[in-house]
N, CA and C atoms of all chains as a GROMACS GRO file, in nm:
protein
  657
    1GLU      N    1  10.662  13.863  11.948
    1GLU     CA    2  10.792  13.853  12.014
    1GLU      C    3  10.882  13.761  11.934
    2ALA      N    4  11.007  13.808  11.913
    2ALA     CA    5  11.105  13.728  11.840
    2ALA      C    6  11.147  13.609  11.925
    3GLN      N    7  11.132  13.489  11.868
    3GLN     CA    8  11.168  13.375  11.951
    3GLN      C    9  11.191  13.250  11.867
    4VAL      N   10  11.255  13.154  11.932
    4VAL     CA   11  11.269  13.019  11.878
    4VAL      C   12  11.185  12.927  11.967
    5THR      N   13  11.095  12.854  11.906
    5THR     CA   14  11.002  12.770  11.981
    5THR      C   15  11.034  12.624  11.956
    6GLN      N   16  11.061  12.553  12.065
    6GLN     CA   17  11.087  12.410  12.057
    6GLN      C   18  10.972  12.335  12.123
    7ASN      N   19  10.938  12.222  12.067
    7ASN     CA   20  10.839  12.134  12.128
    7ASN      C   21  10.874  11.988  12.102
    8PRO      N   22  10.853  11.901  12.202
    8PRO     CA   23  10.801  11.934  12.335
    8PRO      C   24  10.912  11.984  12.428
    9ARG      N   25  10.879  12.030  12.547
    9ARG     CA   26  10.979  12.067  12.647
    9ARG      C   27  11.036  11.945  12.715
   10TYR      N   28  10.952  11.847  12.737
   10TYR     CA   29  10.994  11.722  12.802
   10TYR      C   30  10.936  11.605  12.725
   11LEU      N   31  11.015  11.500  12.712
   11LEU     CA   32  10.969  11.381  12.641
   11LEU      C   33  11.038  11.258  12.697
   12ILE      N   34  10.957  11.159  12.734
   12ILE     CA   35  11.009  11.028  12.772
   12ILE      C   36  10.959  10.930  12.668
   13THR      N   37  11.050  10.852  12.611
   13THR     CA   38  11.011  10.757  12.508
   13THR      C   39  11.087  10.626  12.527
   14VAL      N   40  11.052  10.529  12.446
   14VAL     CA   41  11.117  10.398  12.456
   14VAL      C   42  11.214  10.379  12.340
   15THR      N   43  11.311  10.296  12.361
   15THR     CA   44  11.410  10.268  12.259
   15THR      C   45  11.345  10.223  12.130
   16GLY      N   46  11.387  10.285  12.019
   16GLY     CA   47  11.342  10.244  11.887
   16GLY      C   48  11.216  10.312  11.836
   17LYS      N   49  11.150  10.388  11.917
   17LYS     CA   50  11.025  10.454  11.873
   17LYS      C   51  11.058  10.591  11.813
   18LYS      N   52  11.037  10.604  11.685
   18LYS     CA   53  11.072  10.728  11.614
   18LYS      C   54  11.007  10.850  11.677
   19LEU      N   55  11.084  10.958  11.685
   19LEU     CA   56  11.029  11.081  11.739
   19LEU      C   57  11.085  11.202  11.664
   20THR      N   58  11.010  11.310  11.672
   20THR     CA   59  11.051  11.437  11.611
   20THR      C   60  11.041  11.548  11.714
   21VAL      N   61  11.146  11.627  11.725
   21VAL     CA   62  11.144  11.748  11.808
   21VAL      C   63  11.135  11.867  11.712
   22THR      N   64  11.035  11.949  11.731
   22THR     CA   65  11.016  12.059  11.636
   22THR      C   66  11.087  12.185  11.683
   23CYS      N   67  11.127  12.265  11.586
   23CYS     CA   68  11.191  12.394  11.613
   23CYS      C   69  11.140  12.493  11.510
   24SER      N   70  11.091  12.606  11.557
   24SER     CA   71  11.039  12.707  11.467
   24SER      C   72  11.086  12.845  11.513
   25GLN      N   73  11.124  12.931  11.416
   25GLN     CA   74  11.165  13.068  11.451
   25GLN      C   75  11.087  13.167  11.366
   26ASN      N   76  11.061  13.284  11.426
   26ASN     CA   77  10.978  13.385  11.359
   26ASN      C   78  11.058  13.509  11.323
   27MET      N   79  11.189  13.495  11.307
   27MET     CA   80  11.276  13.610  11.283
   27MET      C   81  11.333  13.612  11.140
   28ASN      N   82  11.288  13.519  11.058
   28ASN     CA   83  11.337  13.511  10.920
   28ASN      C   84  11.488  13.486  10.914
   29HIS      N   85  11.539  13.414  11.014
   29HIS     CA   86  11.682  13.383  11.016
   29HIS      C   87  11.716  13.275  10.915
   30GLU      N   88  11.833  13.292  10.850
   30GLU     CA   89  11.876  13.190  10.755
   30GLU      C   90  11.935  13.068  10.827
   31TYR      N   91  12.012  13.094  10.931
   31TYR     CA   92  12.088  12.988  10.997
   31TYR      C   93  12.008  12.928  11.113
   32MET      N   94  12.002  12.794  11.116
   32MET     CA   95  11.941  12.723  11.228
   32MET      C   96  12.028  12.604  11.262
   33SER      N   97  12.024  12.564  11.389
   33SER     CA   98  12.111  12.455  11.430
   33SER      C   99  12.054  12.384  11.552
   34TRP      N  100  12.102  12.261  11.572
   34TRP     CA  101  12.063  12.178  11.685
   34TRP      C  102  12.186  12.141  11.766
   35TYR      N  103  12.167  12.139  11.900
   35TYR     CA  104  12.274  12.104  11.992
   35TYR      C  105  12.219  12.008  12.097
   36ARG      N  106  12.309  11.928  12.152
   36ARG     CA  107  12.275  11.851  12.269
   36ARG      C  108  12.370  11.891  12.381
   37GLN      N  109  12.319  11.884  12.503
   37GLN     CA  110  12.399  11.923  12.619
   37GLN      C  111  12.398  11.810  12.719
   38ASP      N  112  12.518  11.764  12.753
   38ASP     CA  113  12.534  11.653  12.846
   38ASP      C  114  12.630  11.693  12.957
   39PRO      N  115  12.605  11.646  13.080
   39PRO     CA  116  12.693  11.681  13.193
   39PRO      C  117  12.838  11.644  13.164
   40GLY      N  118  12.927  11.736  13.190
   40GLY     CA  119  13.070  11.711  13.170
   40GLY      C  120  13.117  11.726  13.027
   41LEU      N  121  13.026  11.726  12.932
   41LEU     CA  122  13.062  11.739  12.790
   41LEU      C  123  13.021  11.873  12.733
   42GLY      N  124  12.932  11.942  12.800
   42GLY     CA  125  12.887  12.071  12.751
   42GLY      C  126  12.797  12.058  12.629
   43LEU      N  127  12.787  12.164  12.555
   43LEU     CA  128  12.704  12.168  12.435
   43LEU      C  129  12.782  12.115  12.316
   44ARG      N  130  12.717  12.038  12.233
   44ARG     CA  131  12.779  11.989  12.110
   44ARG      C  132  12.681  12.005  11.995
   45GLN      N  133  12.732  12.044  11.882
   45GLN     CA  134  12.646  12.071  11.767
   45GLN      C  135  12.612  11.940  11.695
   46ILE      N  136  12.484  11.922  11.663
   46ILE     CA  137  12.439  11.800  11.597
   46ILE      C  138  12.432  11.822  11.445
   47TYR      N  139  12.352  11.916  11.404
   47TYR     CA  140  12.336  11.953  11.264
   47TYR      C  141  12.312  12.103  11.257
   48TYR      N  142  12.341  12.159  11.140
   48TYR     CA  143  12.308  12.298  11.117
   48TYR      C  144  12.260  12.317  10.974
   49SER      N  145  12.197  12.432  10.951
   49SER     CA  146  12.142  12.462  10.819
   49SER      C  147  12.166  12.609  10.789
   50MET      N  148  12.229  12.634  10.674
   50MET     CA  149  12.258  12.772  10.636
   50MET      C  150  12.139  12.837  10.566
   51ASN      N  151  12.047  12.755  10.512
   51ASN     CA  152  11.927  12.809  10.448
   51ASN      C  153  11.839  12.692  10.406
   52VAL      N  154  11.730  12.723  10.345
   52VAL     CA  155  11.633  12.619  10.302
   52VAL      C  156  11.704  12.517  10.215
   53GLU      N  157  11.678  12.390  10.244
   53GLU     CA  158  11.734  12.276  10.169
   53GLU      C  159  11.886  12.264  10.180
   54VAL      N  160  11.948  12.337  10.272
   54VAL     CA  161  12.093  12.328  10.292
   54VAL      C  162  12.120  12.287  10.435
   55THR      N  163  12.163  12.162  10.456
   55THR     CA  164  12.193  12.115  10.591
   55THR      C  165  12.332  12.051  10.592
   56ASP      N  166  12.394  12.050  10.711
   56ASP     CA  167  12.526  11.992  10.721
   56ASP      C  168  12.547  11.936  10.860
   57LYS      N  169  12.638  11.838  10.869
   57LYS     CA  170  12.663  11.771  10.996
   57LYS      C  171  12.747  11.858  11.087
   58GLY      N  172  12.716  11.850  11.217
   58GLY     CA  173  12.799  11.912  11.317
   58GLY      C  174  12.895  11.811  11.376
   59ASP      N  175  12.916  11.823  11.506
   59ASP     CA  176  13.012  11.739  11.576
   59ASP      C  177  12.961  11.598  11.602
   60VAL      N  178  12.832  11.584  11.629
   60VAL     CA  179  12.775  11.456  11.673
   60VAL      C  180  12.646  11.423  11.598
   61PRO      N  181  12.652  11.399  11.467
   61PRO     CA  182  12.530  11.380  11.390
   61PRO      C  183  12.472  11.238  11.393
   62GLU      N  184  12.550  11.140  11.443
   62GLU     CA  185  12.507  11.001  11.433
   62GLU      C  186  12.378  10.978  11.508
   63GLY      N  187  12.282  10.914  11.443
   63GLY     CA  188  12.155  10.880  11.505
   63GLY      C  189  12.049  10.987  11.489
   64TYR      N  190  12.082  11.096  11.420
   64TYR     CA  191  11.989  11.207  11.402
   64TYR      C  192  11.971  11.238  11.254
   65LYS      N  193  11.853  11.293  11.223
   65LYS     CA  194  11.827  11.347  11.090
   65LYS      C  195  11.763  11.484  11.107
   66VAL      N  196  11.780  11.568  11.005
   66VAL     CA  197  11.713  11.698  11.005
   66VAL      C  198  11.660  11.724  10.865
   67SER      N  199  11.572  11.823  10.857
   67SER     CA  200  11.528  11.869  10.726
   67SER      C  201  11.501  12.018  10.736
   68ARG      N  202  11.513  12.087  10.624
   68ARG     CA  203  11.486  12.232  10.622
   68ARG      C  204  11.409  12.261  10.494
   69LYS      N  205  11.280  12.230  10.501
   69LYS     CA  206  11.193  12.252  10.384
   69LYS      C  207  11.141  12.395  10.380
   70GLU      N  208  11.131  12.456  10.496
   70GLU     CA  209  11.087  12.596  10.503
   70GLU      C  210  11.188  12.671  10.588
   71LYS      N  211  11.196  12.801  10.568
   71LYS     CA  212  11.295  12.881  10.640
   71LYS      C  213  11.271  12.879  10.790
   72ARG      N  214  11.147  12.878  10.833
   72ARG     CA  215  11.118  12.894  10.974
   72ARG      C  216  11.130  12.765  11.056
   73ASN      N  217  11.128  12.650  10.992
   73ASN     CA  218  11.123  12.523  11.065
   73ASN      C  219  11.247  12.436  11.043
   74PHE      N  220  11.292  12.374  11.151
   74PHE     CA  221  11.410  12.289  11.141
   74PHE      C  222  11.392  12.172  11.239
   75PRO      N  223  11.312  12.072  11.203
   75PRO     CA  224  11.286  11.962  11.296
   75PRO      C  225  11.405  11.867  11.310
   76LEU      N  226  11.417  11.811  11.429
   76LEU     CA  227  11.519  11.710  11.459
   76LEU      C  228  11.450  11.575  11.471
   77ILE      N  229  11.496  11.478  11.394
   77ILE     CA  230  11.431  11.348  11.387
   77ILE      C  231  11.524  11.242  11.442
   78LEU      N  232  11.471  11.162  11.534
   78LEU     CA  233  11.543  11.044  11.584
   78LEU      C  234  11.467  10.924  11.533
   79GLU      N  235  11.522  10.857  11.432
   79GLU     CA  236  11.451  10.746  11.366
   79GLU      C  237  11.438  10.626  11.459
   80SER      N  238  11.542  10.599  11.536
   80SER     CA  239  11.541  10.485  11.626
   80SER      C  240  11.619  10.523  11.753
   81PRO      N  241  11.553  10.598  11.842
   81PRO     CA  242  11.623  10.651  11.959
   81PRO      C  243  11.684  10.540  12.046
   82SER      N  244  11.798  10.574  12.104
   82SER     CA  245  11.864  10.482  12.198
   82SER      C  246  11.892  10.557  12.328
   83PRO      N  247  11.914  10.482  12.437
   83PRO     CA  248  11.936  10.549  12.567
   83PRO      C  249  12.050  10.651  12.565
   84ASN      N  250  12.151  10.631  12.481
   84ASN     CA  251  12.262  10.729  12.480
   84ASN      C  252  12.223  10.861  12.413
   85GLN      N  253  12.100  10.869  12.366
   85GLN     CA  254  12.050  10.996  12.314
   85GLN      C  255  11.968  11.072  12.418
   86THR      N  256  11.962  11.017  12.538
   86THR     CA  257  11.904  11.090  12.649
   86THR      C  258  11.989  11.213  12.675
   87SER      N  259  11.926  11.330  12.666
   87SER     CA  260  12.003  11.453  12.673
   87SER      C  261  11.909  11.572  12.677
   88LEU      N  262  11.968  11.690  12.691
   88LEU     CA  263  11.896  11.816  12.680
   88LEU      C  264  11.930  11.876  12.544
   89TYR      N  265  11.828  11.902  12.464
   89TYR     CA  266  11.849  11.948  12.327
   89TYR      C  267  11.806  12.094  12.312
   90PHE      N  268  11.886  12.167  12.238
   90PHE     CA  269  11.856  12.308  12.208
   90PHE      C  270  11.860  12.332  12.059
   91CYS      N  271  11.766  12.411  12.015
   91CYS     CA  272  11.766  12.463  11.880
   91CYS      C  273  11.805  12.611  11.887
   92ALA      N  274  11.871  12.661  11.785
   92ALA     CA  275  11.908  12.803  11.782
   92ALA      C  276  11.900  12.854  11.640
   93SER      N  277  11.885  12.986  11.627
   93SER     CA  278  11.884  13.047  11.495
   93SER      C  279  11.959  13.179  11.499
   94SER      N  280  12.005  13.221  11.384
   94SER     CA  281  12.069  13.353  11.372
   94SER      C  282  12.065  13.398  11.227
   95PRO      N  283  12.078  13.528  11.204
   95PRO     CA  284  12.101  13.574  11.067
   95PRO      C  285  12.241  13.530  11.025
   96VAL      N  286  12.271  13.525  10.897
   96VAL     CA  287  12.406  13.487  10.858
   96VAL      C  288  12.502  13.606  10.859
   97GLU      N  289  12.446  13.727  10.865
   97GLU     CA  290  12.535  13.843  10.868
   97GLU      C  291  12.616  13.843  10.997
   98ARG      N  292  12.742  13.891  10.984
   98ARG     CA  293  12.829  13.901  11.101
   98ARG      C  294  12.774  14.005  11.198
   99GLY      N  295  12.802  13.984  11.323
   99GLY     CA  296  12.766  14.083  11.424
   99GLY      C  297  12.638  14.052  11.497
  100TYR      N  298  12.566  13.950  11.452
  100TYR     CA  299  12.441  13.912  11.518
  100TYR      C  300  12.461  13.783  11.595
  101GLY      N  301  12.407  13.779  11.716
  101GLY     CA  302  12.419  13.660  11.799
  101GLY      C  303  12.312  13.559  11.767
  102TYR      N  304  12.305  13.460  11.848
  102TYR     CA  305  12.213  13.350  11.831
  102TYR      C  306  12.095  13.364  11.927
  103THR      N  307  11.979  13.317  11.885
  103THR     CA  308  11.863  13.305  11.972
  103THR      C  309  11.837  13.157  11.993
  104PHE      N  310  11.829  13.118  12.120
  104PHE     CA  311  11.812  12.978  12.154
  104PHE      C  312  11.667  12.949  12.192
  105GLY      N  313  11.622  12.828  12.161
  105GLY     CA  314  11.497  12.779  12.214
  105GLY      C  315  11.511  12.744  12.361
  106SER      N  316  11.400  12.708  12.424
  106SER     CA  317  11.398  12.682  12.568
  106SER      C  318  11.452  12.545  12.605
  107GLY      N  319  11.474  12.462  12.507
  107GLY     CA  320  11.530  12.329  12.534
  107GLY      C  321  11.424  12.221  12.540
  108THR      N  322  11.467  12.100  12.505
  108THR     CA  323  11.383  11.980  12.514
  108THR      C  324  11.460  11.875  12.591
  109ARG      N  325  11.404  11.834  12.703
  109ARG     CA  326  11.471  11.730  12.783
  109ARG      C  327  11.415  11.595  12.740
  110LEU      N  328  11.498  11.517  12.676
  110LEU     CA  329  11.459  11.386  12.622
  110LEU      C  330  11.517  11.274  12.705
  111THR      N  331  11.431  11.180  12.742
  111THR     CA  332  11.475  11.058  12.811
  111THR      C  333  11.433  10.939  12.728
  112VAL      N  334  11.530  10.854  12.694
  112VAL     CA  335  11.502  10.732  12.618
  112VAL      C  336  11.526  10.613  12.710
  113VAL      N  337  11.421  10.534  12.733
  113VAL     CA  338  11.436  10.421  12.826
  113VAL      C  339  11.433  10.288  12.751
  114LYS      N  340  13.989  11.591  12.257
  114LYS     CA  341  14.050  11.722  12.239
  114LYS      C  342  13.946  11.830  12.268
  115ASN      N  343  13.989  11.940  12.333
  115ASN     CA  344  13.900  12.049  12.364
  115ASN      C  345  13.942  12.171  12.285
  116GLU      N  346  13.860  12.208  12.190
  116GLU     CA  347  13.891  12.326  12.109
  116GLU      C  348  13.875  12.454  12.189
  117VAL      N  349  13.791  12.449  12.290
  117VAL     CA  350  13.764  12.568  12.373
  117VAL      C  351  13.781  12.530  12.520
  118GLU      N  352  13.865  12.605  12.589
  118GLU     CA  353  13.889  12.580  12.730
  118GLU      C  354  13.847  12.703  12.811
  119GLN      N  355  13.774  12.679  12.918
  119GLN     CA  356  13.732  12.789  13.004
  119GLN      C  357  13.791  12.771  13.142
  120SER      N  358  13.814  12.884  13.209
  120SER     CA  359  13.855  12.880  13.350
  120SER      C  360  13.801  13.003  13.421
  121PRO      N  361  13.768  12.987  13.549
  121PRO     CA  362  13.765  12.861  13.622
  121PRO      C  363  13.638  12.781  13.586
  122GLN      N  364  13.632  12.658  13.633
  122GLN     CA  365  13.511  12.577  13.612
  122GLN      C  366  13.400  12.622  13.705
  123ASN      N  367  13.438  12.655  13.828
  123ASN     CA  368  13.343  12.701  13.928
  123ASN      C  369  13.397  12.826  13.993
  124LEU      N  370  13.305  12.916  14.027
  124LEU     CA  371  13.345  13.044  14.086
  124LEU      C  372  13.237  13.090  14.182
  125THR      N  373  13.280  13.121  14.304
  125THR     CA  374  13.188  13.177  14.403
  125THR      C  375  13.239  13.316  14.439
  126ALA      N  376  13.150  13.414  14.439
  126ALA     CA  377  13.189  13.551  14.466
  126ALA      C  378  13.090  13.616  14.562
  127GLN      N  379  13.136  13.717  14.632
  127GLN     CA  380  13.048  13.798  14.715
  127GLN      C  381  12.984  13.905  14.628
  128GLU      N  382  12.862  13.938  14.663
  128GLU     CA  383  12.793  14.044  14.589
  128GLU      C  384  12.879  14.170  14.584
  129GLY      N  385  12.889  14.229  14.467
  129GLY     CA  386  12.967  14.351  14.450
  129GLY      C  387  13.106  14.328  14.394
  130GLU      N  388  13.154  14.204  14.398
  130GLU     CA  389  13.288  14.175  14.348
  130GLU      C  390  13.297  14.187  14.196
  131PHE      N  391  13.418  14.212  14.149
  131PHE     CA  392  13.447  14.213  14.006
  131PHE      C  393  13.487  14.071  13.967
  132ILE      N  394  13.424  14.020  13.862
  132ILE     CA  395  13.443  13.880  13.823
  132ILE      C  396  13.503  13.872  13.683
  133THR      N  397  13.596  13.779  13.666
  133THR     CA  398  13.653  13.753  13.533
  133THR      C  399  13.647  13.605  13.503
  134ILE      N  400  13.597  13.573  13.385
  134ILE     CA  401  13.595  13.436  13.334
  134ILE      C  402  13.677  13.436  13.206
  135ASN      N  403  13.763  13.336  13.193
  135ASN     CA  404  13.855  13.331  13.080
  135ASN      C  405  13.821  13.219  12.983
  136CYS      N  406  13.857  13.242  12.859
  136CYS     CA  407  13.830  13.145  12.752
  136CYS      C  408  13.947  13.146  12.655
  137SER      N  409  14.002  13.027  12.630
  137SER     CA  410  14.108  13.012  12.530
  137SER      C  411  14.061  12.912  12.425
  138TYR      N  412  14.100  12.934  12.301
  138TYR     CA  413  14.057  12.845  12.194
  138TYR      C  414  14.175  12.812  12.104
  139SER      N  415  14.161  12.701  12.033
  139SER     CA  416  14.276  12.653  11.956
  139SER      C  417  14.249  12.645  11.806
  140VAL      N  418  14.127  12.682  11.764
  140VAL     CA  419  14.092  12.672  11.622
  140VAL      C  420  14.078  12.811  11.562
  141GLY      N  421  14.082  12.818  11.428
  141GLY     CA  422  14.053  12.943  11.362
  141GLY      C  423  13.906  12.976  11.375
  142ILE      N  424  13.875  13.101  11.401
  142ILE     CA  425  13.737  13.134  11.426
  142ILE      C  426  13.694  13.255  11.342
  143SER      N  427  13.563  13.264  11.321
  143SER     CA  428  13.507  13.386  11.263
  143SER      C  429  13.444  13.472  11.371
  144ALA      N  430  13.406  13.410  11.482
  144ALA     CA  431  13.346  13.485  11.592
  144ALA      C  432  13.354  13.406  11.721
  145LEU      N  433  13.349  13.476  11.833
  145LEU     CA  434  13.344  13.414  11.965
  145LEU      C  435  13.218  13.462  12.035
  146HIS      N  436  13.153  13.370  12.104
  146HIS     CA  437  13.027  13.400  12.170
  146HIS      C  438  13.039  13.376  12.319
  147TRP      N  439  12.973  13.459  12.396
  147TRP     CA  440  12.952  13.432  12.538
  147TRP      C  441  12.803  13.410  12.560
  148LEU      N  442  12.771  13.298  12.622
  148LEU     CA  443  12.633  13.259  12.648
  148LEU      C  444  12.612  13.249  12.798
  149GLN      N  445  12.487  13.270  12.840
  149GLN     CA  446  12.451  13.257  12.980
  149GLN      C  447  12.339  13.154  12.991
  150GLN      N  448  12.356  13.059  13.082
  150GLN     CA  449  12.254  12.957  13.103
  150GLN      C  450  12.212  12.959  13.248
  151HIS      N  451  12.085  12.991  13.272
  151HIS     CA  452  12.034  12.998  13.407
  151HIS      C  453  11.993  12.860  13.454
  152PRO      N  454  11.973  12.843  13.586
  152PRO     CA  455  11.939  12.710  13.641
  152PRO      C  456  11.819  12.646  13.573
  153GLY      N  457  11.725  12.724  13.524
  153GLY     CA  458  11.610  12.667  13.452
  153GLY      C  459  11.648  12.604  13.320
  154GLY      N  460  11.768  12.634  13.271
  154GLY     CA  461  11.820  12.568  13.151
  154GLY      C  462  11.823  12.654  13.028
  155GLY      N  463  11.747  12.764  13.024
  155GLY     CA  464  11.744  12.846  12.904
  155GLY      C  465  11.876  12.912  12.877
  156ILE      N  466  11.910  12.931  12.750
  156ILE     CA  467  12.038  12.990  12.710
  156ILE      C  468  12.012  13.124  12.644
  157VAL      N  469  12.091  13.223  12.686
  157VAL     CA  470  12.081  13.357  12.630
  157VAL      C  471  12.217  13.395  12.572
  158SER      N  472  12.215  13.452  12.454
  158SER     CA  473  12.338  13.500  12.393
  158SER      C  474  12.371  13.637  12.450
  159LEU      N  475  12.490  13.649  12.513
  159LEU     CA  476  12.529  13.776  12.574
  159LEU      C  477  12.606  13.863  12.475
  160PHE      N  478  12.709  13.804  12.414
  160PHE     CA  479  12.795  13.877  12.323
  160PHE      C  480  12.836  13.789  12.206
  161MET      N  481  12.859  13.857  12.095
  161MET     CA  482  12.926  13.794  11.982
  161MET      C  483  13.038  13.888  11.942
  162LEU      N  484  13.162  13.837  11.942
  162LEU     CA  485  13.279  13.922  11.918
  162LEU      C  486  13.363  13.866  11.806
  163SER      N  487  13.418  13.953  11.725
  163SER     CA  488  13.522  13.909  11.633
  163SER      C  489  13.650  13.987  11.655
  164SER      N  490  13.643  14.096  11.731
  164SER     CA  491  13.763  14.173  11.766
  164SER      C  492  13.729  14.269  11.879
  165GLY      N  493  13.832  14.315  11.951
  165GLY     CA  494  13.816  14.424  12.045
  165GLY      C  495  13.736  14.393  12.169
  166LYS      N  496  13.639  14.477  12.196
  166LYS     CA  497  13.571  14.478  12.325
  166LYS      C  498  13.426  14.518  12.304
  167LYS      N  499  13.336  14.458  12.383
  167LYS     CA  500  13.196  14.499  12.381
  167LYS      C  501  13.149  14.513  12.525
  168LYS      N  502  13.056  14.605  12.546
  168LYS     CA  503  13.004  14.630  12.681
  168LYS      C  504  12.852  14.634  12.675
  169HIS      N  505  12.791  14.568  12.774
  169HIS     CA  506  12.645  14.575  12.784
  169HIS      C  507  12.611  14.578  12.931
  170GLY      N  508  12.572  14.696  12.980
  170GLY     CA  509  12.543  14.710  13.122
  170GLY      C  510  12.667  14.683  13.205
  171ARG      N  511  12.658  14.587  13.298
  171ARG     CA  512  12.771  14.553  13.384
  171ARG      C  513  12.862  14.446  13.324
  172LEU      N  514  12.831  14.402  13.206
  172LEU     CA  515  12.909  14.297  13.141
  172LEU      C  516  13.000  14.356  13.034
  173ILE      N  517  13.125  14.306  13.035
  173ILE     CA  518  13.223  14.348  12.935
  173ILE      C  519  13.288  14.222  12.880
  174ALA      N  520  13.300  14.215  12.749
  174ALA     CA  521  13.368  14.103  12.685
  174ALA      C  522  13.481  14.156  12.599
  175THR      N  523  13.596  14.090  12.608
  175THR     CA  524  13.711  14.129  12.528
  175THR      C  525  13.764  14.007  12.454
  176ILE      N  526  13.831  14.031  12.344
  176ILE     CA  527  13.893  13.922  12.270
  176ILE      C  528  14.028  13.967  12.217
  177ASN      N  529  14.127  13.877  12.226
  177ASN     CA  530  14.259  13.900  12.169
  177ASN      C  531  14.280  13.791  12.065
  178ILE      N  532  14.266  13.828  11.938
  178ILE     CA  533  14.271  13.729  11.829
  178ILE      C  534  14.410  13.665  11.820
  179GLN      N  535  14.515  13.745  11.839
  179GLN     CA  536  14.652  13.692  11.826
  179GLN      C  537  14.678  13.586  11.933
  180GLU      N  538  14.629  13.613  12.055
  180GLU     CA  539  14.653  13.518  12.164
  180GLU      C  540  14.545  13.412  12.174
  181LYS      N  541  14.440  13.423  12.093
  181LYS     CA  542  14.328  13.326  12.095
  181LYS      C  543  14.271  13.317  12.236
  182HIS      N  544  14.234  13.431  12.287
  182HIS     CA  545  14.187  13.439  12.426
  182HIS      C  546  14.078  13.544  12.438
  183SER      N  547  13.980  13.514  12.521
  183SER     CA  548  13.873  13.609  12.549
  183SER      C  549  13.844  13.609  12.698
  184SER      N  550  13.797  13.720  12.747
  184SER     CA  551  13.755  13.730  12.887
  184SER      C  552  13.616  13.791  12.894
  185LEU      N  553  13.540  13.744  12.991
  185LEU     CA  554  13.410  13.803  13.024
  185LEU      C  555  13.423  13.860  13.165
  186HIS      N  556  13.395  13.988  13.178
  186HIS     CA  557  13.401  14.054  13.308
  186HIS      C  558  13.261  14.094  13.352
  187ILE      N  559  13.237  14.079  13.482
  187ILE     CA  560  13.113  14.126  13.541
  187ILE      C  561  13.151  14.224  13.651
  188THR      N  562  13.107  14.348  13.637
  188THR     CA  563  13.135  14.447  13.741
  188THR      C  564  13.018  14.452  13.840
  189ALA      N  565  13.051  14.482  13.966
  189ALA     CA  566  12.947  14.494  14.070
  189ALA      C  567  12.851  14.375  14.065
  190SER      N  568  12.905  14.255  14.083
  190SER     CA  569  12.825  14.133  14.067
  190SER      C  570  12.707  14.131  14.163
  191HIS      N  571  12.603  14.059  14.119
  191HIS     CA  572  12.477  14.053  14.192
  191HIS      C  573  12.431  13.908  14.192
  192PRO      N  574  12.356  13.866  14.296
  192PRO     CA  575  12.308  13.727  14.298
  192PRO      C  576  12.235  13.685  14.172
  193ARG      N  577  12.167  13.776  14.104
  193ARG     CA  578  12.097  13.737  13.981
  193ARG      C  579  12.193  13.705  13.866
  194ASP      N  580  12.324  13.735  13.884
  194ASP     CA  581  12.423  13.696  13.784
  194ASP      C  582  12.460  13.547  13.796
  195SER      N  583  12.413  13.482  13.902
  195SER     CA  584  12.444  13.340  13.922
  195SER      C  585  12.389  13.259  13.805
  196ALA      N  586  12.478  13.190  13.737
  196ALA     CA  587  12.441  13.117  13.616
  196ALA      C  588  12.565  13.042  13.568
  197VAL      N  589  12.548  12.965  13.463
  197VAL     CA  590  12.663  12.906  13.394
  197VAL      C  591  12.693  12.992  13.272
  198TYR      N  592  12.819  13.031  13.258
  198TYR     CA  593  12.862  13.114  13.145
  198TYR      C  594  12.943  13.027  13.051
  199ILE      N  595  12.903  13.027  12.926
  199ILE     CA  596  12.961  12.938  12.827
  199ILE      C  597  13.027  13.019  12.716
  200CYS      N  598  13.151  12.983  12.687
  200CYS     CA  599  13.223  13.044  12.575
  200CYS      C  600  13.209  12.950  12.455
  201ALA      N  601  13.185  13.006  12.339
  201ALA     CA  602  13.173  12.924  12.218
  201ALA      C  603  13.238  12.997  12.101
  202VAL      N  604  13.291  12.920  12.007
  202VAL     CA  605  13.352  12.982  11.890
  202VAL      C  606  13.291  12.923  11.765
  203THR      N  607  13.281  13.006  11.664
  203THR     CA  608  13.231  12.961  11.534
  203THR      C  609  13.341  12.977  11.431
  204GLY      N  610  13.368  12.865  11.365
  204GLY     CA  611  13.462  12.865  11.255
  204GLY      C  612  13.398  12.778  11.151
  205ASN      N  613  13.457  12.663  11.123
  205ASN     CA  614  13.389  12.565  11.038
  205ASN      C  615  13.271  12.503  11.110
  206GLN      N  616  13.282  12.492  11.239
  206GLN     CA  617  13.174  12.440  11.322
  206GLN      C  618  13.160  12.529  11.444
  207PHE      N  619  13.065  12.492  11.526
  207PHE     CA  620  13.039  12.564  11.649
  207PHE      C  621  13.098  12.480  11.761
  208TYR      N  622  13.198  12.533  11.833
  208TYR     CA  623  13.261  12.461  11.943
  208TYR      C  624  13.232  12.533  12.073
  209PHE      N  625  13.203  12.455  12.177
  209PHE     CA  626  13.165  12.513  12.305
  209PHE      C  627  13.265  12.476  12.413
  210GLY      N  628  13.287  12.568  12.508
  210GLY     CA  629  13.353  12.533  12.632
  210GLY      C  630  13.254  12.461  12.722
  211THR      N  631  13.303  12.402  12.829
  211THR     CA  632  13.214  12.327  12.918
  211THR      C  633  13.148  12.417  13.022
  212GLY      N  634  13.180  12.545  13.021
  212GLY     CA  635  13.107  12.639  13.106
  212GLY      C  636  13.175  12.670  13.237
  213THR      N  637  13.143  12.786  13.290
  213THR     CA  638  13.188  12.829  13.422
  213THR      C  639  13.064  12.854  13.506
  214SER      N  640  13.054  12.781  13.616
  214SER     CA  641  12.938  12.795  13.704
  214SER      C  642  12.967  12.904  13.807
  215LEU      N  643  12.892  13.013  13.799
  215LEU     CA  644  12.912  13.128  13.887
  215LEU      C  645  12.801  13.134  13.990
  216THR      N  646  12.840  13.148  14.116
  216THR     CA  647  12.745  13.170  14.224
  216THR      C  648  12.785  13.300  14.294
  217VAL      N  649  12.692  13.394  14.300
  217VAL     CA  650  12.716  13.520  14.369
  217VAL      C  651  12.634  13.521  14.497
  218ILE      N  652  12.706  13.534  14.607
  218ILE     CA  653  12.642  13.525  14.739
  218ILE      C  654  12.608  13.665  14.788
  219PRO      N  655  12.486  13.683  14.842
  219PRO     CA  656  12.448  13.818  14.892
  219PRO      C  657  12.535  13.860  15.010
   0.00000   0.00000   0.00000
């Protein structure tokens, strides 16, 4: 089944403890991206990647890192999480050709205390 | 600043009604997307448009590039259509509207 898999689904952590949220897709998509969703603010793009070793900042990149060493994986790294990074995170992928939509992961609900 | 504006924010309809959700944007775009988010939180891509009109089942999406406006229509609405509908545009970045929360009452 074609899908984007995020892990974990839920995570509670403490301020300053490094964490990684994984994202993997099995559709050979070139484009992958990360978003956070907050009440009243909607979805905002954190980082995106057009292909392997090509990443770029979205709207709200501060406090996050990403890497794209393989086409299928696009992990989101929080080196020193803070409470304002408590949010619902989504990963998505798509082909770069026009006319194709995005496939979203199921989301990761992160709480930083 | 809001690059993408949706209306209405909340919408309650009776089963069977025709529903319209509107989206206006202020940036140059390569495509406009309509997304559906169910209460469980998962997001599904409904449409991706760069011009004209697309139809999938009871859902119809239209876009007017000159007016920078798109509409999502739901014909013969059903309680299972209850969800948050999000308009998003892709240009240099991906910009999202804050969503329209739709509740369809039996």
